[in-house]
DRENDO-1510 file (C-alpha; in Angstrom, 1 decimal, always signed):
<recs>
REC; n; res; u; v; w
REC; 1; MET; +140.4; +68.8; +95.9 .
REC; 2; LEU; +136.7; +70.0; +95.8 .
REC; 3; ASP; +135.6; +67.4; +98.2 .
REC; 4; LYS; +137.4; +69.3; +101.0 .
REC; 5; LEU; +134.9; +72.1; +100.7 .
REC; 6; THR; +132.0; +72.1; +103.2 .
REC; 7; GLN; +128.5; +73.4; +102.8 .
REC; 8; LEU; +128.1; +77.1; +103.8 .
REC; 9; PRO; +125.0; +78.4; +105.6 .
REC; 10; GLU; +122.2; +80.0; +103.6 .
REC; 11; ASP; +122.0; +83.7; +103.1 .
REC; 12; SER; +120.2; +85.2; +106.1 .
REC; 13; ILE; +117.6; +86.9; +103.9 .
REC; 14; LEU; +117.2; +84.3; +101.1 .
REC; 15; GLY; +117.1; +81.5; +103.6 .
REC; 16; LEU; +114.1; +83.0; +105.4 .
REC; 17; ALA; +112.3; +83.6; +102.1 .
REC; 18; ALA; +112.9; +80.0; +101.2 .
REC; 19; ALA; +111.4; +78.8; +104.5 .
REC; 20; CYS; +108.4; +81.0; +103.9 .
REC; 21; ARG; +107.8; +79.5; +100.5 .
REC; 22; VAL; +107.5; +76.0; +101.9 .
REC; 23; ASP; +105.4; +77.0; +105.0 .
REC; 24; PRO; +101.9; +75.5; +104.5 .
REC; 25; ASN; +100.1; +78.2; +106.6 .
REC; 26; PRO; +97.7; +79.9; +104.2 .
REC; 27; HIS; +98.0; +83.1; +106.2 .
REC; 28; LYS; +101.8; +83.3; +106.0 .
REC; 29; VAL; +103.3; +86.7; +105.4 .
REC; 30; ASP; +106.7; +87.2; +103.6 .
REC; 31; LEU; +108.4; +90.5; +104.6 .
REC; 32; THR; +112.0; +89.3; +103.9 .
REC; 33; VAL; +113.4; +90.0; +100.4 .
REC; 34; GLY; +113.5; +93.6; +99.2 .
REC; 35; ILE; +111.3; +93.2; +96.1 .
REC; 36; TYR; +108.4; +95.4; +95.4 .
REC; 37; MET; +105.1; +93.4; +95.5 .
REC; 38; SER; +101.8; +94.6; +94.2 .
REC; 39; GLU; +98.5; +94.5; +96.1 .
REC; 40; ALA; +98.0; +91.0; +94.6 .
REC; 41; GLY; +101.3; +89.9; +96.1 .
REC; 42; ILE; +103.3; +89.6; +92.9 .
REC; 43; CYS; +106.3; +91.5; +91.5 .
REC; 44; PRO; +104.7; +93.2; +88.5 .
REC; 45; VAL; +106.2; +94.0; +85.1 .
REC; 46; PHE; +105.9; +97.7; +84.3 .
REC; 47; ASP; +103.7; +98.5; +81.3 .
REC; 48; ALA; +106.5; +100.7; +79.9 .
REC; 49; VAL; +108.9; +97.7; +80.1 .
REC; 50; ARG; +106.4; +95.5; +78.2 .
REC; 51; LEU; +106.1; +98.1; +75.5 .
REC; 52; ALA; +109.9; +98.5; +75.2 .
REC; 53; GLN; +110.3; +94.8; +75.2 .
REC; 54; GLN; +107.8; +94.3; +72.4 .
REC; 55; ALA; +109.6; +96.9; +70.3 .
REC; 56; LEU; +113.0; +95.4; +71.0 .
REC; 57; ILE; +111.9; +91.9; +70.0 .
REC; 58; GLU; +110.5; +93.3; +66.7 .
REC; 59; GLU; +113.6; +95.4; +65.9 .
REC; 60; GLU; +116.5; +93.4; +67.3 .
REC; 61; THR; +118.7; +92.1; +64.5 .
REC; 62; THR; +121.8; +90.7; +66.4 .
REC; 63; LYS; +122.9; +89.0; +69.6 .
REC; 64; ALA; +126.5; +90.2; +69.2 .
REC; 65; TYR; +128.3; +91.4; +72.3 .
REC; 66; MET; +127.5; +94.8; +73.7 .
REC; 67; PRO; +130.3; +97.4; +73.7 .
REC; 68; PRO; +132.5; +97.1; +76.8 .
REC; 69; ALA; +131.0; +100.1; +78.4 .
REC; 70; GLY; +127.5; +98.9; +77.6 .
REC; 71; ASP; +124.6; +100.5; +75.7 .
REC; 72; ALA; +125.4; +104.2; +75.0 .
REC; 73; THR; +121.7; +105.2; +75.1 .
REC; 74; PHE; +121.4; +103.5; +78.5 .
REC; 75; ASN; +124.5; +105.2; +79.9 .
REC; 76; THR; +123.3; +108.6; +78.8 .
REC; 77; GLY; +119.9; +108.1; +80.2 .
REC; 78; MET; +121.1; +106.9; +83.6 .
REC; 79; GLN; +123.5; +109.8; +83.9 .
REC; 80; ARG; +120.6; +112.2; +83.3 .
REC; 81; LEU; +118.3; +110.3; +85.6 .
REC; 82; VAL; +120.7; +110.4; +88.5 .
REC; 83; MET; +122.5; +113.7; +87.9 .
REC; 84; GLY; +119.6; +115.7; +86.5 .
REC; 85; GLY; +119.3; +117.1; +83.0 .
REC; 86; ASP; +120.8; +120.5; +84.1 .
REC; 87; SER; +123.7; +119.1; +86.0 .
REC; 88; PRO; +126.8; +121.3; +85.7 .
REC; 89; ALA; +129.1; +118.3; +85.9 .
REC; 90; LEU; +127.3; +116.7; +82.9 .
REC; 91; ALA; +127.5; +119.9; +81.0 .
REC; 92; ALA; +131.2; +120.1; +81.7 .
REC; 93; GLY; +131.8; +116.5; +80.4 .
REC; 94; ARG; +133.0; +115.5; +83.9 .
REC; 95; VAL; +130.7; +112.5; +84.1 .
REC; 96; SER; +131.2; +109.1; +82.7 .
REC; 97; SER; +129.7; +105.6; +83.3 .
REC; 98; ILE; +129.6; +102.0; +82.3 .
REC; 99; GLN; +126.7; +99.6; +82.3 .
REC; 100; THR; +127.0; +96.9; +85.0 .
REC; 101; PRO; +125.2; +93.7; +86.0 .
REC; 102; GLY; +122.8; +95.4; +88.4 .
REC; 103; GLY; +123.6; +97.7; +91.3 .
REC; 104; CYS; +125.7; +95.0; +92.8 .
REC; 105; GLY; +127.9; +95.0; +89.7 .
REC; 106; ALA; +128.1; +98.8; +90.0 .
REC; 107; ILE; +129.3; +98.6; +93.6 .
REC; 108; ARG; +131.9; +96.0; +92.7 .
REC; 109; ILE; +133.2; +98.0; +89.7 .
REC; 110; GLY; +133.4; +101.1; +92.0 .
REC; 111; ALA; +135.4; +99.1; +94.5 .
REC; 112; GLU; +137.8; +97.9; +91.7 .
REC; 113; VAL; +138.4; +101.5; +90.6 .
REC; 114; ILE; +139.0; +102.6; +94.2 .
REC; 115; HIS; +141.4; +99.8; +94.8 .
REC; 116; ALA; +143.3; +100.7; +91.6 .
REC; 117; ALA; +143.6; +104.3; +92.7 .
REC; 118; ALA; +144.2; +103.7; +96.4 .
REC; 119; PRO; +144.6; +100.1; +97.6 .
REC; 120; ASP; +145.0; +101.2; +101.2 .
REC; 121; ALA; +141.8; +103.2; +101.2 .
REC; 122; ARG; +139.4; +102.6; +104.1 .
REC; 123; VAL; +135.7; +102.4; +103.3 .
REC; 124; TRP; +133.4; +103.9; +105.9 .
REC; 125; VAL; +130.0; +102.1; +106.0 .
REC; 126; SER; +126.9; +102.9; +108.0 .
REC; 127; ASP; +125.7; +101.0; +111.0 .
REC; 128; PRO; +123.6; +99.3; +109.8 .
REC; 129; THR; +124.0; +98.8; +106.1 .
REC; 130; TRP; +122.9; +96.4; +103.5 .
REC; 131; PRO; +124.8; +93.1; +104.3 .
REC; 132; VAL; +126.1; +92.6; +100.8 .
REC; 133; HIS; +127.9; +95.9; +100.8 .
REC; 134; ILE; +130.8; +94.4; +102.8 .
REC; 135; PRO; +131.6; +91.4; +100.6 .
REC; 136; LEU; +131.1; +93.4; +97.4 .
REC; 137; LEU; +133.6; +96.0; +98.5 .
REC; 138; GLY; +135.8; +93.8; +100.6 .
REC; 139; SER; +136.4; +91.2; +98.0 .
REC; 140; VAL; +138.9; +93.5; +96.2 .
REC; 141; GLY; +140.9; +94.0; +99.4 .
REC; 142; LEU; +139.6; +97.2; +100.8 .
REC; 143; SER; +139.4; +97.6; +104.6 .
REC; 144; PHE; +136.4; +99.0; +106.6 .
REC; 145; GLU; +135.5; +101.4; +109.3 .
REC; 146; THR; +132.0; +102.0; +110.6 .
REC; 147; TYR; +130.0; +105.1; +111.3 .
REC; 148; ARG; +127.0; +105.4; +113.5 .
REC; 149; TYR; +123.8; +106.0; +111.5 .
REC; 150; TYR; +120.6; +104.6; +112.9 .
REC; 151; ASP; +119.3; +105.3; +116.4 .
REC; 152; PRO; +117.0; +102.4; +117.3 .
REC; 153; ALA; +115.6; +104.3; +120.4 .
REC; 154; GLU; +114.6; +107.3; +118.3 .
REC; 155; HIS; +113.9; +105.3; +115.1 .
REC; 156; GLY; +115.8; +107.8; +113.0 .
REC; 157; VAL; +119.2; +109.0; +111.9 .
REC; 158; ASN; +121.8; +109.5; +114.6 .
REC; 159; PHE; +123.3; +112.4; +112.7 .
REC; 160; GLU; +125.3; +113.7; +115.6 .
REC; 161; GLY; +127.0; +110.3; +115.9 .
REC; 162; MET; +127.5; +110.0; +112.2 .
REC; 163; VAL; +129.3; +113.3; +112.0 .
REC; 164; ALA; +131.4; +112.6; +115.0 .
REC; 165; ASP; +132.6; +109.3; +113.5 .
REC; 166; LEU; +133.2; +110.6; +110.0 .
REC; 167; GLN; +135.4; +113.4; +111.4 .
REC; 168; GLN; +137.9; +110.6; +111.6 .
REC; 169; ALA; +137.8; +109.9; +107.9 .
REC; 170; ARG; +140.9; +111.2; +106.2 .
REC; 171; ARG; +142.0; +112.1; +102.7 .
REC; 172; GLY; +142.0; +109.0; +100.6 .
REC; 173; ASP; +139.2; +107.3; +102.5 .
REC; 174; VAL; +135.8; +106.4; +101.0 .
REC; 175; VAL; +132.5; +107.0; +102.7 .
REC; 176; LEU; +129.7; +104.8; +101.5 .
REC; 177; LEU; +126.3; +106.6; +101.6 .
REC; 178; HIS; +122.8; +105.5; +100.7 .
REC; 179; GLY; +121.3; +107.9; +98.2 .
REC; 180; CYS; +117.7; +107.5; +99.4 .
REC; 181; CYS; +115.4; +104.9; +101.1 .
REC; 182; HIS; +118.1; +103.5; +103.3 .
REC; 183; ASN; +118.4; +99.8; +103.3 .
REC; 184; PRO; +117.7; +98.4; +105.9 .
REC; 185; CYS; +116.3; +101.1; +108.2 .
REC; 186; GLY; +114.4; +103.5; +105.9 .
REC; 187; ALA; +115.7; +106.6; +107.7 .
REC; 188; ASP; +117.2; +109.1; +105.3 .
REC; 189; LEU; +119.4; +112.2; +105.5 .
REC; 190; SER; +117.8; +115.6; +105.0 .
REC; 191; LEU; +119.1; +117.9; +102.3 .
REC; 192; GLU; +120.7; +120.0; +105.0 .
REC; 193; GLN; +122.5; +117.0; +106.4 .
REC; 194; TRP; +123.7; +116.1; +102.9 .
REC; 195; GLY; +125.1; +119.6; +102.8 .
REC; 196; THR; +127.0; +118.9; +106.1 .
REC; 197; ILE; +128.5; +115.8; +104.6 .
REC; 198; ALA; +129.6; +117.8; +101.5 .
REC; 199; ASP; +131.3; +120.3; +103.8 .
REC; 200; MET; +133.1; +117.5; +105.6 .
REC; 201; ALA; +134.2; +115.9; +102.3 .
REC; 202; GLU; +135.5; +119.2; +101.0 .
REC; 203; ARG; +137.4; +119.9; +104.2 .
REC; 204; GLN; +138.7; +116.4; +105.0 .
REC; 205; GLY; +139.2; +115.1; +101.4 .
REC; 206; PHE; +137.3; +111.8; +101.6 .
REC; 207; LEU; +135.5; +110.4; +98.5 .
REC; 208; PRO; +131.8; +109.8; +98.8 .
REC; 209; PHE; +130.5; +106.6; +97.1 .
REC; 210; VAL; +126.7; +106.8; +96.9 .
REC; 211; ASP; +124.6; +103.7; +96.4 .
REC; 212; ILE; +121.2; +104.8; +94.9 .
REC; 213; ALA; +119.2; +101.7; +94.4 .
REC; 214; TYR; +115.7; +103.1; +95.1 .
REC; 215; GLN; +115.4; +106.4; +93.3 .
REC; 216; GLY; +111.7; +107.2; +92.8 .
REC; 217; LEU; +110.4; +105.1; +95.7 .
REC; 218; GLY; +110.8; +107.6; +98.5 .
REC; 219; ASP; +109.6; +111.1; +97.5 .
REC; 220; GLY; +109.9; +110.9; +93.8 .
REC; 221; LEU; +112.7; +110.8; +91.2 .
REC; 222; GLU; +113.9; +114.4; +91.6 .
REC; 223; THR; +113.7; +114.6; +95.4 .
REC; 224; ASP; +115.3; +111.2; +96.0 .
REC; 225; ALA; +118.3; +112.3; +94.0 .
REC; 226; ALA; +118.7; +115.7; +95.6 .
REC; 227; GLY; +121.5; +114.5; +98.0 .
REC; 228; VAL; +123.7; +112.9; +95.3 .
REC; 229; ARG; +123.2; +115.9; +93.0 .
REC; 230; LEU; +124.2; +118.3; +95.8 .
REC; 231; LEU; +127.5; +116.3; +96.3 .
REC; 232; ALA; +128.1; +116.4; +92.5 .
REC; 233; GLU; +127.7; +120.2; +92.5 .
REC; 234; ARG; +130.0; +120.7; +95.4 .
REC; 235; LEU; +132.8; +118.1; +95.0 .
REC; 236; PRO; +135.3; +117.3; +92.3 .
REC; 237; GLU; +135.0; +113.6; +92.7 .
REC; 238; LEU; +132.1; +111.2; +93.4 .
REC; 239; ILE; +131.3; +107.6; +92.6 .
REC; 240; ILE; +127.7; +106.5; +92.2 .
REC; 241; ALA; +126.2; +103.0; +92.0 .
REC; 242; ALA; +122.7; +103.1; +90.4 .
REC; 243; SER; +120.2; +100.3; +89.8 .
REC; 244; CYS; +117.1; +99.7; +87.6 .
REC; 245; SER; +116.0; +96.7; +89.7 .
REC; 246; LYS; +113.5; +98.5; +91.9 .
REC; 247; ASN; +112.4; +101.6; +90.0 .
REC; 248; MET; +111.9; +99.7; +86.7 .
REC; 249; GLY; +111.3; +96.3; +88.1 .
REC; 250; LEU; +114.2; +94.8; +86.2 .
REC; 251; TYR; +115.4; +92.6; +89.0 .
REC; 252; ARG; +116.2; +89.5; +87.0 .
REC; 253; GLU; +117.7; +91.5; +84.1 .
REC; 254; ARG; +120.6; +92.8; +86.3 .
REC; 255; THR; +120.7; +96.3; +85.0 .
REC; 256; GLY; +122.8; +99.0; +86.7 .
REC; 257; ALA; +125.4; +101.7; +86.1 .
REC; 258; ALA; +128.6; +102.7; +87.8 .
REC; 259; ILE; +128.8; +106.5; +87.4 .
REC; 260; PHE; +131.9; +108.6; +87.9 .
REC; 261; VAL; +131.9; +112.3; +88.6 .
REC; 262; CYS; +135.5; +113.5; +88.0 .
REC; 263; ALA; +137.6; +116.6; +88.2 .
REC; 264; SER; +137.9; +116.9; +84.4 .
REC; 265; ALA; +136.6; +115.4; +81.2 .
REC; 266; ASP; +140.0; +113.7; +80.6 .
REC; 267; ASN; +139.8; +112.1; +84.0 .
REC; 268; ALA; +136.2; +111.0; +83.3 .
REC; 269; ARG; +137.4; +109.1; +80.2 .
REC; 270; ALA; +140.3; +107.6; +82.2 .
REC; 271; LEU; +137.9; +106.3; +84.8 .
REC; 272; VAL; +135.8; +104.5; +82.2 .
REC; 273; SER; +138.9; +102.8; +80.8 .
REC; 274; GLN; +139.8; +101.6; +84.3 .
REC; 275; ALA; +136.2; +100.4; +84.9 .
REC; 276; GLN; +136.2; +98.5; +81.6 .
REC; 277; VAL; +139.4; +96.7; +82.4 .
REC; 278; ALA; +138.0; +95.8; +85.8 .
REC; 279; ALA; +134.8; +94.5; +84.2 .
REC; 280; ARG; +136.8; +92.4; +81.7 .
REC; 281; ARG; +138.5; +90.7; +84.6 .
REC; 282; ILE; +135.3; +89.9; +86.4 .
REC; 283; TYR; +132.5; +89.2; +83.9 .
REC; 284; SER; +134.0; +90.2; +80.5 .
REC; 285; MET; +131.1; +91.8; +78.7 .
REC; 286; PRO; +127.8; +93.4; +80.0 .
REC; 287; PRO; +124.4; +91.8; +79.6 .
REC; 288; ALA; +122.2; +93.4; +77.0 .
REC; 289; HIS; +118.5; +92.9; +77.5 .
REC; 290; GLY; +117.7; +95.0; +80.6 .
REC; 291; ALA; +119.9; +97.9; +79.5 .
REC; 292; LEU; +118.3; +98.0; +76.1 .
REC; 293; LEU; +114.9; +98.1; +77.7 .
REC; 294; ALA; +115.9; +100.8; +80.2 .
REC; 295; GLY; +117.6; +102.8; +77.5 .
REC; 296; ARG; +114.5; +102.8; +75.3 .
REC; 297; ILE; +112.3; +103.9; +78.3 .
REC; 298; LEU; +114.7; +106.8; +79.2 .
REC; 299; SER; +115.1; +108.0; +75.6 .
REC; 300; ASP; +111.5; +107.8; +74.5 .
REC; 301; GLU; +109.2; +110.6; +75.7 .
REC; 302; ALA; +106.0; +108.5; +75.7 .
REC; 303; LEU; +107.7; +105.5; +77.4 .
REC; 304; THR; +109.3; +107.8; +80.0 .
REC; 305; ALA; +106.0; +109.4; +80.8 .
REC; 306; ASN; +104.3; +106.0; +81.1 .
REC; 307; TRP; +107.1; +104.7; +83.3 .
REC; 308; GLU; +107.1; +107.8; +85.6 .
REC; 309; ASP; +103.3; +107.5; +86.1 .
REC; 310; GLU; +103.7; +103.8; +87.1 .
REC; 311; LEU; +106.6; +104.6; +89.4 .
REC; 312; GLN; +104.7; +107.4; +91.1 .
REC; 313; ALA; +101.8; +105.1; +91.7 .
REC; 314; MET; +104.2; +102.6; +93.3 .
REC; 315; CYS; +105.6; +105.3; +95.5 .
REC; 316; ARG; +102.2; +106.5; +96.6 .
REC; 317; ARG; +101.2; +102.9; +97.4 .
REC; 318; ILE; +104.3; +102.3; +99.6 .
REC; 319; ASN; +103.8; +105.6; +101.5 .
REC; 320; GLY; +100.1; +104.7; +101.9 .
REC; 321; LEU; +101.1; +101.3; +103.2 .
REC; 322; ARG; +103.3; +103.0; +105.8 .
REC; 323; THR; +100.4; +105.0; +107.1 .
REC; 324; SER; +98.1; +102.0; +107.2 .
REC; 325; LEU; +100.6; +99.7; +108.8 .
REC; 326; MET; +101.4; +102.3; +111.5 .
REC; 327; SER; +97.7; +102.7; +112.3 .
REC; 328; LYS; +97.0; +99.0; +112.4 .
REC; 329; LEU; +100.0; +98.2; +114.6 .
REC; 330; GLN; +99.0; +100.9; +117.1 .
REC; 331; GLN; +95.5; +99.5; +117.2 .
REC; 332; HIS; +96.9; +96.2; +118.4 .
REC; 333; SER; +99.6; +97.4; +120.8 .
REC; 334; ASP; +100.5; +100.2; +123.1 .
REC; 335; ARG; +103.7; +101.0; +121.2 .
REC; 336; ASP; +104.3; +104.2; +119.2 .
REC; 337; PHE; +104.8; +103.1; +115.6 .
REC; 338; SER; +104.6; +106.6; +114.1 .
REC; 339; PHE; +108.2; +106.3; +112.9 .
REC; 340; ILE; +107.0; +104.0; +110.1 .
REC; 341; GLU; +105.2; +106.8; +108.4 .
REC; 342; ARG; +108.2; +109.1; +108.6 .
REC; 343; GLU; +110.6; +106.6; +106.9 .
REC; 344; LYS; +111.2; +106.3; +103.1 .
REC; 345; GLY; +111.2; +103.4; +100.7 .
REC; 346; MET; +110.5; +99.8; +101.2 .
REC; 347; PHE; +112.2; +99.0; +104.6 .
REC; 348; SER; +111.7; +99.6; +108.3 .
REC; 349; PHE; +112.9; +98.2; +111.6 .
REC; 350; LEU; +109.8; +97.4; +113.7 .
REC; 351; GLY; +111.9; +97.5; +116.9 .
REC; 352; LEU; +111.3; +93.9; +117.9 .
REC; 353; THR; +113.8; +91.6; +119.5 .
REC; 354; PRO; +115.2; +88.6; +117.7 .
REC; 355; ALA; +113.2; +86.4; +120.0 .
REC; 356; GLN; +110.0; +88.2; +119.1 .
REC; 357; ALA; +110.9; +87.9; +115.4 .
REC; 358; LEU; +111.4; +84.2; +115.9 .
REC; 359; ALA; +108.0; +83.9; +117.7 .
REC; 360; LEU; +106.3; +85.6; +114.8 .
REC; 361; ARG; +107.8; +83.1; +112.4 .
REC; 362; GLU; +107.1; +80.0; +114.5 .
REC; 363; GLN; +103.7; +80.9; +115.9 .
REC; 364; HIS; +102.2; +83.0; +113.2 .
REC; 365; SER; +104.2; +82.3; +110.0 .
REC; 366; VAL; +105.1; +86.0; +109.7 .
REC; 367; TYR; +108.6; +86.1; +108.2 .
REC; 368; MET; +110.9; +89.0; +108.9 .
REC; 369; LEU; +114.6; +89.2; +109.6 .
REC; 370; ASP; +115.8; +88.8; +113.2 .
REC; 371; SER; +116.6; +92.5; +113.3 .
REC; 372; SER; +112.8; +93.0; +112.7 .
REC; 373; ARG; +113.6; +94.6; +109.3 .
REC; 374; ILE; +110.6; +94.3; +107.1 .
REC; 375; ASN; +109.8; +94.9; +103.4 .
REC; 376; VAL; +106.9; +97.3; +103.7 .
REC; 377; ALA; +105.9; +96.4; +100.1 .
REC; 378; GLY; +105.2; +92.9; +101.2 .
REC; 379; VAL; +102.2; +94.2; +103.1 .
REC; 380; ASN; +98.8; +94.3; +101.4 .
REC; 381; GLY; +95.1; +94.6; +102.1 .
REC; 382; ALA; +94.8; +90.8; +102.5 .
REC; 383; ASN; +97.5; +90.4; +105.2 .
REC; 384; ILE; +97.8; +93.7; +107.0 .
REC; 385; ASP; +95.2; +92.9; +109.7 .
REC; 386; TYR; +96.7; +89.4; +110.3 .
REC; 387; LEU; +100.2; +90.9; +110.5 .
REC; 388; ALA; +99.3; +93.7; +112.9 .
REC; 389; GLU; +97.3; +91.3; +115.2 .
REC; 390; ALA; +100.2; +88.8; +115.2 .
REC; 391; VAL; +102.7; +91.5; +116.1 .
REC; 392; GLY; +100.4; +92.7; +118.9 .
REC; 393; LYS; +100.1; +89.2; +120.3 .
REC; 394; VAL; +103.9; +88.7; +120.3 .
REC; 395; LEU; +104.5; +92.1; +122.0 .
REC; 396; ARG; +102.0; +91.1; +124.7 .
REC; 397; GLY; +103.5; +87.7; +125.1 .
REC; 398; GLU; +100.4; +85.8; +124.1 .
REC; 399; ALA; +100.6; +82.4; +122.5 .
REC; 400; ALA; +99.3; +81.8; +119.0 .
</recs>
């Protein structure tokens, strides 16, 4: 039976990262996978995570299963982190959550709950969106529509096109939104534009589903969550997929939360029961380590302060890299790259063609996606000049 299966192609992002790893060029530059890299080119462990881990190792007395909804301290901490400590929905008991295996697990659990409530629901996704959104949501049987989002000519949000498309969303539909630091384009909605989306959701009756995987890496923890908090204040229902991969560096620990904002406290409890049953079908019980670390950080004043300082430093570095990269690229070409400085988070489209992206890989060992999406955090002081010079040469059509 199994011998009838054929080998599938590699993931478009992970395959390029693998090719970069075996490239012998000492000047190679990896801008593919969305992982924060330090100036030294490594994915660092937060000091707050080290401290929490040391305490956990010393105090942990069991390896028994976690509760089905996950660690209670983690869930409370994530609700407050995303919603804000003064959230009216939290105060009213209208918010519930379960711990999930990363942000991906949160998206999948959200999809399961949506399918249970409305199996014929259409999910509206932005063009472009993170490629894994479609399989995570579609694997439960949901169908898709697309709304315009990114304008490659203007290197920003095509909000007029977005609104025009979402006017077709009807009651019972779901609109998937990126909470901040849009992946893959880095172009974010303004708070005023979030208000317009809230107006449309109120009027048309669609359900927003917000993926907030990069809180703290755009303009800071509070500002980055302003859009989702506005929706939670205005709307009776909202689903949120949150992740600790980026803002705590817990990538391999697979630590996330599916958060439900509901019309009532009773409904909030019902949603957790639905989510737990869905989780039982998929992965049975949640993993422990990452959530126990994150829960400690979010519940301990000293660890929280330590973590926030580190996260703010990361955010400043990314924004500084955007300014430096913009300047360097403009030194080596006659193109306007000022949009890079305006964007938020780790990603940007450089506006190159697939052929130019291929030339960068083959001639200069600079690895980016064919769409020219780059991970800005893969840039550092050791490679930025080489990167900018290589892009300039390819734009001018010069051979390596």
